[in-house]
C-alpha positions in Angstrom: 3.1 14.3 -6.1 -0.2 12.6 -5.4 -3.4 13.3 -7.2 -6.3 14.1 -4.8 -10.0 13.7 -5.6 -12.5 16.3 -4.4 -16.2 16.5 -4.4 -18.4 19.5 -3.7 -21.1 18.9 -1.1 -23.2 21.7 -2.5 -23.4 20.9 -6.3 -21.8 17.4 -6.6 -19.0 18.6 -8.9 -16.0 16.2 -8.7 -12.4 17.1 -9.7 -8.9 15.8 -9.4 -5.9 18.0 -8.4 -2.2 17.2 -8.4 -0.9 18.6 -5.1 2.1 18.3 -2.8 1.4 16.2 0.3 2.1 19.2 2.4 -0.3 21.5 0.5 -3.5 22.5 2.2 -6.7 20.9 1.0 -8.9 22.8 -1.5 -12.1 24.3 -0.2 -13.7 26.4 -2.9 -15.6 24.6 -5.7 -14.6 25.8 -9.2 -18.1 25.1 -10.5 -20.4 26.8 -7.9 -17.7 28.8 -6.1 -18.9 27.7 -2.6 -16.6 26.6 0.1 -18.0 23.1 0.1 -15.2 20.9 -1.3 -14.2 17.8 0.6 -11.3 15.5 -0.1 -12.3 12.0 -1.1 -10.6 8.8 0.0 -9.8 6.6 -3.0 -7.8 3.5 -3.7 -4.2 3.9 -4.8 -3.4 3.4 -8.5 -0.6 0.9 -7.7 -0.9 -2.8 -8.1 1.6 -5.6 -8.5 0.2 -8.0 -11.0 1.5 -10.8 -13.2 4.2 -13.4 -12.7 7.6 -12.8 -11.0 6.6 -11.0 -7.8 7.7 -13.5 -5.2 9.3 -13.1 -1.8 12.6 -14.6 -2.9 13.0 -12.6 -6.2 15.6 -10.1 -4.8 17.2 -12.2 -2.1 20.5 -14.0 -2.4 21.8 -17.2 -0.8 19.7 -18.5 2.1 18.0 -15.2 2.8 14.2 -15.8 2.6 11.0 -14.7 4.3 10.7 -17.5 6.8 7.5 -16.4 8.4 5.5 -19.4 7.0 8.1 -22.2 6.8 7.9 -23.5 10.3 11.1 -22.0 11.7 13.6 -23.8 9.4 16.4 -21.6 10.4 16.3 -22.5 14.1 18.7 -25.0 15.5 17.6 -28.6 15.1 15.8 -30.1 18.1 18.0 -32.3 20.4 16.8 -35.9 19.9 19.1 -37.4 22.5 21.3 -39.1 20.0 18.5 -40.9 18.3 17.6 -40.5 14.6 14.2 -38.8 14.2 11.5 -41.0 12.8 
């Protein structure tokens, strides 16, 4: 379950609430009891850091993310029997 952040527009009180994704947003401020709470948008608390997180870590054999290697898996170009320079 995600943790949502709320802020009261009336008194400025901020709170965090553990809620289901399908749960309705809170509206009543626990501090001033007015219906002025709004859900804040915040950055997720998930980050991949440190060594070891590479595109080839969990791939086997020749399976790789080939988006940036110039199409190495495509068939070689026809050179008309000549050796490329």
